[in-house]
C-alpha positions in Angstrom: 0.0 0.0 0.0 1.2 3.5 -0.7 1.0 4.5 2.9 3.4 1.8 3.8 6.0 3.2 1.4 5.4 6.6 2.9 5.8 5.3 6.4 9.2 3.7 5.5 10.4 7.2 4.6 9.5 8.4 8.0 12.0 6.4 10.0 12.2 7.6 13.6 15.7 7.9 14.9 16.6 7.5 18.6 18.7 10.1 20.2 22.5 9.5 20.3 22.3 8.8 24.0 19.7 6.1 23.6 17.0 8.2 25.2 13.3 7.8 24.4 13.0 11.1 22.4 12.6 10.5 18.7 13.0 12.6 15.7 11.2 11.9 12.5 12.2 12.9 9.0 9.9 15.5 7.4 8.8 14.8 3.9 7.7 17.4 1.3 4.4 16.7 -0.3 5.9 17.2 -3.8 8.5 14.4 -3.0 5.7 11.8 -2.7 4.8 10.0 -5.8 1.3 10.3 -7.3 0.1 7.0 -5.8 1.2 8.1 -2.3 -0.5 11.5 -2.7 -3.7 9.8 -3.9 -3.7 7.4 -0.9 -3.3 10.3 1.5 -6.0 12.3 -0.3 -8.4 9.4 0.1 -7.5 9.0 3.7 -7.9 12.8 4.3 -11.4 12.6 2.6 -12.5 10.1 5.3 -11.2 12.5 8.0 -13.1 15.4 6.4 -16.3 13.4 6.7 -15.9 13.9 10.5 -15.6 17.7 10.3 -18.2 20.4 9.7 -18.3 21.4 6.0 -16.8 24.7 4.9 -16.6 26.7 1.7 -13.5 28.6 2.9 -10.4 27.7 0.9 -8.3 29.0 3.7 -9.9 26.7 6.2 -9.6 23.8 3.8 -5.9 24.5 3.2 -5.3 24.8 7.0 -7.1 21.6 7.7 -5.1 19.7 5.0 -1.8 21.2 6.1 -2.4 20.4 9.7 -3.5 16.9 8.9 -0.4 16.2 6.8 1.8 17.8 9.5 0.5 15.1 11.9 2.0 12.6 9.5 5.3 14.5 9.1 4.5 15.8 5.7 5.0 19.4 4.7 2.5 20.8 2.4 2.8 24.3 1.0 -0.4 24.7 -1.0 -1.8 27.9 -2.5 
């Protein structure tokens, strides 16, 4: 599945001292292939079904950006 490929890019790396803090690689939206982007858009659509509808493009962009950020993906939409 495309999300599995995306997840493999997001390898968490333990701190040098072996502590429990983890850092995760951030991925640019544009670096994902079309199949990965499509899979994320479908998943996001299911998430949107749980939110109140909006006509505001700003709100839509903010929701998508925040949702992707939770997945360590950086989106710089219009």
